[in-house]
C-alpha positions in Angstrom: 0.0 0.0 0.0 1.3 3.5 -0.7 2.1 6.1 1.9 -0.9 8.2 0.8 -3.4 5.3 1.3 -2.4 4.6 4.9 -2.3 6.9 7.9 0.3 6.9 10.7 -1.7 4.5 12.9 -1.9 1.9 10.2 -5.6 2.5 9.4 -6.7 2.9 5.8 -6.8 6.7 5.0 -9.9 6.1 2.8 -11.8 4.1 5.4 -15.4 5.0 5.7 -17.0 4.6 9.1 -20.4 3.1 9.8 -21.8 6.5 10.8 -21.0 7.9 7.3 -22.6 4.9 5.7 -25.8 5.3 7.8 -25.9 9.0 6.8 -25.7 8.2 3.1 -28.3 5.4 3.5 -30.6 7.9 5.2 -30.1 10.4 2.4 -30.9 7.7 -0.1 -33.8 6.5 2.0 -32.3 3.0 2.1 -32.6 0.8 5.2 -29.5 -1.2 6.0 -28.9 -4.0 8.5 -25.8 -3.7 10.7 -23.9 -6.3 8.6 -24.8 -4.4 5.4 -23.4 -1.2 7.0 -20.1 -2.9 7.5 -20.1 -4.4 4.0 -20.9 -1.0 2.4 -18.2 0.8 4.5 -15.6 -1.6 3.1 -17.0 -1.1 -0.4 -17.0 2.7 -0.1 -13.4 2.6 1.1 -12.4 0.6 -2.0 -14.2 3.0 -4.3 -12.4 6.0 -2.6 -9.1 4.2 -3.2 -9.8 4.0 -6.9 -10.5 7.7 -7.0 -7.2 8.4 -5.2 -5.4 6.4 -7.9 -6.7 8.9 -10.4 -4.5 11.6 -8.6 -1.5 9.7 -9.9 -2.5 10.1 -13.6 -0.4 12.9 -15.1 -2.2 15.9 -16.5 -1.9 16.6 -20.2 -1.5 20.3 -21.2 -2.2 20.7 -24.8 -4.8 22.4 -26.9 -6.3 20.2 -29.5 -6.9 21.5 -32.9 -10.6 22.1 -33.4 -11.8 21.1 -36.8 -15.3 20.8 -38.2 -16.0 17.1 -38.9 -19.4 17.8 -40.4 -19.7 18.1 -44.1 -21.3 21.3 -45.4 -25.0 21.3 -45.9 -26.0 21.0 -49.6 -29.5 21.0 -51.0 -30.2 18.0 -53.1 -33.3 16.8 -54.8 -35.2 14.0 -53.0 -38.1 11.7 -53.6 -41.5 13.2 -54.4 -44.3 12.3 -51.9 -45.7 9.8 -54.4 -42.3 8.1 -54.9 -41.8 7.9 -51.1 -45.2 6.3 -50.5 -45.0 4.0 -53.5 -44.0 0.9 -51.5 -45.9 1.6 -48.3 -48.3 -1.1 -47.2 -50.8 1.5 -46.0 -51.1 5.3 -46.5 -53.7 7.9 -45.6 -54.0 11.4 -46.9 -50.5 11.3 -48.3 -48.8 9.9 -45.2 -47.5 6.5 -44.0 -49.8 4.6 -41.6 -48.1 2.7 -38.9 -49.3 0.5 -36.0 -51.2 2.2 -33.2 -49.1 2.6 -30.0 -50.6 3.0 -26.6 
């Protein structure tokens, strides 16, 4: 374990106590049994250790070149309404008819 993850008394610096777990459970309106509180305290501690590992990732200082990846809009001719509806199983008043959804 690294020096940042352990305190001077040997306890895990990211340890979460039962009171904090109960507080979070109350905020989330979740009822936890005592054994669940201990289990979640350990899991929260593990999660916090993962976040501490992110502190070791070096920062990258560079500005990316911004480029437009979209093609320019160009007006093109399309299908007429009759051509678009030509293969439709069912139409009504010049529109496609689909299944009713409720």
